[in-house]
C-alpha positions in Angstrom: -21.4 -43.8 149.0 -18.8 -42.2 151.4 -18.0 -38.5 151.8 -14.4 -39.3 150.6 -15.8 -40.8 147.4 -18.1 -37.8 146.9 -15.1 -35.5 147.3 -13.1 -37.7 144.9 -15.9 -37.5 142.2 -16.1 -33.7 142.6 -12.4 -33.2 142.5 -12.0 -35.4 139.3 -15.3 -34.2 137.8 -16.5 -37.7 137.3 -20.2 -37.1 136.4 -22.6 -38.3 133.7 -23.1 -34.7 132.6 -22.6 -31.2 133.8 -26.0 -29.7 133.3 -26.4 -29.1 137.0 -29.5 -27.7 138.6 -29.9 -26.8 142.3 -32.9 -28.2 144.3 -34.9 -25.2 143.2 -34.4 -26.0 139.5 -32.0 -23.2 138.8 -29.2 -23.9 136.4 -25.8 -24.1 138.2 -22.6 -23.5 136.1 -19.5 -24.6 137.9 -16.9 -22.2 136.6 -14.2 -23.5 139.0 -14.7 -26.7 141.1 -12.2 -25.3 143.7 -9.1 -26.7 145.4 -9.5 -29.9 147.4 -8.9 -29.0 151.1 -7.5 -31.9 153.1 -7.3 -29.8 156.3 -10.0 -28.5 158.6 -12.7 -26.3 157.0 -14.7 -26.5 153.8 -14.0 -29.3 151.4 -13.1 -27.1 148.4 -11.6 -23.7 148.5 -11.5 -20.8 145.9 -14.4 -22.1 143.9 -16.5 -20.1 141.4 -20.1 -20.8 140.4 -22.7 -19.0 138.3 -26.4 -19.1 139.2 -29.1 -16.9 137.7 -26.4 -14.9 135.9 -24.7 -14.1 139.2 -21.1 -15.2 139.7 -20.2 -16.3 143.3 -16.7 -16.9 144.5 -15.9 -18.8 147.7 -15.9 -22.2 149.2 -17.9 -25.4 148.6 -18.9 -28.0 151.3 -19.9 -31.6 150.4 -22.0 -34.0 152.4 -23.7 -37.3 151.8 -27.0 -36.0 153.2 -28.0 -32.4 153.5 -28.7 -33.0 157.2 -25.0 -33.6 157.7 -24.6 -29.8 157.8 -26.4 -29.9 161.1 -24.7 -33.1 162.5 -21.3 -31.7 161.7 -22.0 -28.4 163.6 -21.2 -26.1 160.7 -23.8 -23.5 161.6 -21.8 -21.7 164.2 -18.4 -22.4 162.7 -16.7 -19.3 161.2 -14.8 -21.5 158.8 -18.0 -22.0 156.9 -19.1 -18.4 156.6 -18.0 -18.1 153.0 -19.8 -21.1 151.5 -21.3 -20.4 148.1 -22.6 -23.9 147.3 -23.8 -26.9 149.4 -23.2 -30.1 147.4 -24.9 -33.3 148.7 -25.5 -36.7 147.3 -29.0 -36.9 148.7 -31.2 -34.0 149.9 -33.0 -35.4 153.0 -34.0 -32.1 154.7 -33.9 -28.4 153.9 -31.4 -26.3 155.9 -33.1 -23.1 156.9 -29.8 -21.4 157.6 -28.6 -22.0 154.0 -32.0 -20.9 152.6 -32.0 -17.7 154.6 -28.5 -16.9 153.3 -29.4 -17.7 149.7 -26.8 -20.5 149.6 -28.0 -23.0 146.9 -27.9 -26.8 147.3 -26.9 -29.1 144.5 -28.0 -32.8 144.7 -25.7 -35.1 142.8 -27.3 -38.5 143.0 -28.7 -38.3 139.5 -25.4 -37.1 138.0 -23.3 -40.0 139.2 -23.0 -43.3 137.3 -24.5 -46.1 139.4 -22.2 -48.7 137.9 -19.2 -46.7 139.3 -20.8 -46.8 142.8 -21.3 -50.6 142.6 -17.7 -51.0 141.4 -16.4 -48.9 144.3 -18.5 -51.0 146.8 -16.9 -54.2 145.4 -13.4 -52.7 145.7 -13.7 -51.6 149.4 -15.8 -54.5 150.6 -13.8 -57.4 149.2 -11.3 -59.5 151.1 -8.7 -60.2 148.4 -5.0 -59.5 148.4 -5.7 -56.2 146.7 -9.2 -54.7 146.4 -9.2 -54.8 142.6 -7.7 -58.3 142.3 -10.7 -59.8 140.3 -10.5 -57.0 137.7 -6.8 -56.2 137.9 -5.1 -55.8 134.5 -1.4 -55.0 134.4 -2.1 -52.9 131.2 -3.9 -50.5 133.5 -0.7 -49.6 135.4 0.0 -46.0 134.3 3.3 -44.9 132.8 5.9 -44.0 135.5 3.7 -45.7 138.1 6.7 -47.3 139.8 8.9 -44.2 139.6 6.1 -42.1 141.3 5.8 -44.6 144.1 9.5 -44.7 144.7 9.6 -40.9 144.8 6.8 -40.9 147.4 8.7 -43.5 149.4 11.9 -41.6 149.2 10.2 -38.3 150.3 8.6 -40.1 153.3 11.9 -41.6 154.3 13.6 -38.2 153.7 11.1 -36.5 156.0 12.0 -38.9 158.7 15.7 -38.5 158.2 15.3 -34.7 158.3 13.7 -34.9 161.7 16.6 -37.0 162.9 19.1 -34.5 161.3 17.4 -31.7 163.2 17.7 -33.7 166.4 21.3 -34.5 165.9 22.4 -31.1 164.7 22.6 -32.0 161.0 25.1 -34.7 161.7 24.6 -36.9 158.6 27.2 -39.5 159.8 25.3 -40.1 163.1 22.0 -40.4 161.3 23.5 -42.8 158.8 24.8 -44.9 161.7 21.3 -45.1 163.2 19.9 -46.0 159.8 22.4 -48.8 159.4 21.6 -50.1 162.9 17.9 -50.1 162.1 18.5 -52.0 158.8 20.9 -54.5 160.3 18.3 -55.4 162.9 15.8 -56.5 160.2 12.2 -56.6 161.2 12.6 -58.4 164.5 15.3 -56.2 166.0 15.2 -53.0 163.9 13.8 -50.8 166.6 16.0 -52.3 169.3 19.2 -51.9 167.2 18.3 -48.2 166.6 17.8 -47.7 170.3 21.2 -49.1 170.9 22.8 -46.9 168.3 21.0 -43.8 169.5 22.0 -44.4 173.1 25.6 -43.9 172.2 26.9 -40.4 171.4 28.3 -40.7 167.8 31.5 -38.9 168.8 32.3 -42.1 170.9 31.7 -44.3 167.8 34.1 -42.1 165.9 36.8 -42.4 168.6 36.7 -46.2 168.8 35.6 -47.3 165.4 39.1 -48.4 164.3 39.2 -50.7 167.3 36.6 -53.4 166.3 36.9 -55.2 169.7 36.0 -52.1 171.5 33.1 -51.2 169.2 31.8 -54.8 169.5 32.2 -54.6 173.2 30.2 -51.4 173.4 27.3 -52.8 171.2 27.3 -56.2 173.1 27.4 -54.5 176.5 24.5 -52.2 175.8 22.6 -55.2 174.6 23.0 -56.7 178.1 25.1 -59.7 177.0 28.3 -59.2 179.0 27.1 -59.4 182.6 28.3 -63.0 183.1 31.1 -63.8 180.6 31.4 -67.5 179.9 34.6 -67.7 177.9 37.8 -65.8 177.2 36.5 -63.7 174.4 33.5 -62.6 176.5 35.9 -61.7 179.3 37.9 -59.5 176.8 34.7 -57.8 175.6 33.5 -57.4 179.2 36.8 -55.7 180.2 36.7 -53.4 177.2 33.1 -52.5 177.9 33.8 -51.7 181.6 36.7 -49.5 180.4 34.5 -47.6 177.9 31.7 -47.2 180.4 34.0 -45.5 182.8 35.9 -43.4 180.2 32.8 -42.2 178.4 30.2 -42.4 181.2 28.1 -44.8 179.2 24.5 -45.0 180.4 23.4 -48.1 182.3 20.4 -48.5 180.1 20.2 -51.9 178.4 18.3 -52.9 175.3 17.8 -56.6 174.7 17.6 -57.9 171.1 15.5 -60.9 170.3 16.6 -64.3 168.9 13.2 -65.9 168.6 12.1 -66.9 165.0 15.4 -65.8 163.5 17.7 -67.9 161.4 21.1 -68.3 163.0 22.8 -66.1 160.4 20.4 -63.3 161.3 21.0 -63.6 165.1 21.6 -60.1 166.6 25.0 -61.3 167.8 26.2 -61.8 164.2 24.5 -58.6 162.9 26.0 -56.4 165.6 29.5 -57.8 165.0 29.1 -57.2 161.2 27.9 -53.6 162.0 31.0 -53.0 164.1 33.2 -54.3 161.2 31.5 -52.1 158.7 32.2 -49.0 160.8 35.9 -49.9 161.0 36.1 -48.6 157.4 37.7 -45.1 157.2 35.7 -42.4 155.4 32.6 -44.6 155.1 30.1 -41.8 154.8 32.1 -40.0 152.2 32.5 -43.1 150.1 28.7 -43.8 150.2 27.8 -40.2 149.2 30.4 -40.3 146.4 29.4 -43.7 145.0 28.0 -43.4 141.4 27.1 -47.0 140.7 26.1 -50.2 142.3 29.6 -51.7 142.1 31.1 -48.9 144.1 28.4 -49.3 146.8 28.6 -53.1 146.9 32.4 -53.0 147.3 32.0 -51.3 150.6 30.2 -54.4 152.0 31.8 -57.4 150.3 34.6 -57.7 152.9 32.4 -57.0 155.9 32.2 -59.9 158.3 31.6 -60.9 161.9 34.7 -61.2 164.0 36.6 -64.5 164.2 34.8 -65.6 167.4 31.6 -65.9 165.3 33.2 -68.3 162.8 32.2 -71.1 165.1 29.5 -69.4 167.2 26.1 -68.0 166.7 25.5 -67.2 170.4 27.8 -66.6 173.3 29.6 -69.7 174.8 27.8 -72.1 172.5 30.1 -73.5 169.7 28.5 -74.2 166.4 28.8 -77.6 164.7 30.2 -76.0 161.5 32.9 -73.3 161.3 32.2 -70.5 158.7 33.2 -66.9 158.2 30.1 -64.8 158.5 30.1 -62.4 155.5 27.1 -60.3 154.4 25.0 -62.1 151.8 24.3 -60.3 148.5 20.6 -60.2 149.3 21.4 -58.5 152.7 23.7 -56.0 151.0 20.9 -55.1 148.6 18.5 -54.6 151.5 21.0 -52.3 153.3 21.4 -50.3 150.1 17.7 -50.0 149.6 16.7 -49.2 153.2 19.7 -47.2 154.5 21.9 -45.9 151.8 19.6 -44.7 149.0 17.3 -42.6 151.3 20.4 -40.9 152.9 21.9 -40.2 149.5 18.6 -38.8 148.2 18.3 -36.6 151.4 21.9 -35.4 151.2 21.7 -34.3 147.6 18.0 -33.4 146.9 18.2 -29.7 147.6 21.3 -28.9 145.4 21.4 -31.6 142.7 18.3 -31.8 140.5 19.6 -35.0 138.8 19.7 -37.0 142.1 16.3 -38.5 141.5 17.3 -40.0 138.2 20.5 -41.3 139.7 18.7 -42.9 142.6 16.2 -44.5 140.1 19.2 -46.0 138.3 20.3 -47.7 141.5 16.8 -49.2 142.0 16.8 -50.5 138.4 20.2 -52.3 139.1 19.1 -54.1 142.2 17.2 -57.4 141.9 13.6 -57.6 143.2 13.2 -58.7 146.7 11.6 -62.1 147.5 8.8 -62.0 150.0 5.1 -62.9 150.3 3.9 -59.5 149.0 5.9 -59.8 145.8 4.8 -63.4 145.4 1.1 -62.3 145.6 1.7 -59.6 143.0 3.3 -62.1 140.7 0.2 -64.3 141.0 -1.7 -61.5 139.3 0.6 -61.8 136.3 3.1 -59.2 137.0 6.7 -59.6 135.9 8.9 -58.2 138.7 12.6 -58.2 138.1 14.1 -55.1 139.7 13.9 -53.3 143.0 12.3 -50.4 141.3 9.2 -52.6 140.7 9.3 -54.6 143.9 9.8 -51.6 146.2 7.0 -49.7 144.3 4.6 -52.6 144.7 5.4 -53.1 148.4 4.8 -49.4 148.9 1.6 -49.6 146.9 0.3 -52.5 148.9 1.3 -51.1 152.3 0.0 -47.5 151.7 -2.9 -48.1 149.4 -4.2 -51.6 148.8 -4.0 -52.8 152.4 -5.9 -49.8 153.6 -8.3 -50.0 150.5 -7.3 -46.5 149.6 -8.4 -47.0 146.0 -9.3 -43.3 145.6 -5.7 -42.3 145.9 -4.4 -45.0 143.6 -3.8 -44.2 139.9 -4.9 -47.7 139.0 -8.0 -47.4 141.1 -8.7 -44.1 139.4 -8.5 -45.7 136.0 -10.9 -48.5 137.0 -13.4 -46.1 138.5 -13.1 -43.7 135.5 -13.8 -46.6 133.1 -16.8 -47.5 135.2 -18.2 -44.0 134.8 -17.6 -44.1 131.1 -19.3 -47.5 130.7 
């Protein structure tokens, strides 16, 4: 038993029966279990109970043991002055202060299904891919489970974007550029690419974006790659970077992307060049916001490619064995749409277009599921995962629930525990 589980049981009213009696044997009628308080103070607010024909309104505090009242230093805390009921799983000592103030104590251990407690112990103490792996049944996935996860993910992303918008004076285009940079960096260089993007005033990007050589030079220079040019192309980028540094007073801060454990097509040299090409498109932000379907979004990326130098290079001064134009792959375009575009579209429209959530869901349903180890593990449990709506939901569920064994906040976990209490 944990205090969080006890709060969960109280909030969802998961008990064998409701013929409650306090430790003195007085019947306790819970007229209102209260509102679960996740902030400081009593666990449940605005509750109402009836004891000995007297109705009490106020707050309820829950503990594993009654002695926790003392250990948690509630006695001298003004936040606990309006307690009307002390709920404990086990009464180990009497609390004189509560007795003196006529605050009843309700012991719950005989009202909780023991099978539920055993089931919960198995969930949180296992070492499987997900806690409920041994008893997982896809039929227990609630209706709209994936949609609800996607909305949670979008709201979290939107909250991050809104902080950036506040920082950059509501400049959506600047924040989109930073989001693109982060996504183009993938896991290895995401943070570094974002640092590079944020180190440049977006007004500078706007001024030079039609000149791909200059934009590449700026990105390469801030990455610290142009200090010792080895060939003619590098000398051109170096000359342009020196010019831009003088003209716009570019900071001398340098951010160094990593190459280790990356496939050549994901080298930061290639990705930054492709990012520069993407931003050569006029009215890019407007096109993204106006796009109504996947074809319109994908069309913005199909012609994006690294500059000609990278046809036969992956790194500076080192010719590759095979010459190839470095376009964006379909899988990479899908990732960019999922991680950069859909969150910004949602944030841009959510306060004045009620239908935006449905429109965003439509995009998710029209993007194929990602391929990674997390999705592979879900598939081993028998799930059919074909769209990004499902894969993104399950990645979110694993990262924010299963990995942390946060079964009490999972609708699947709720069903499993509820079934245990009904058994």
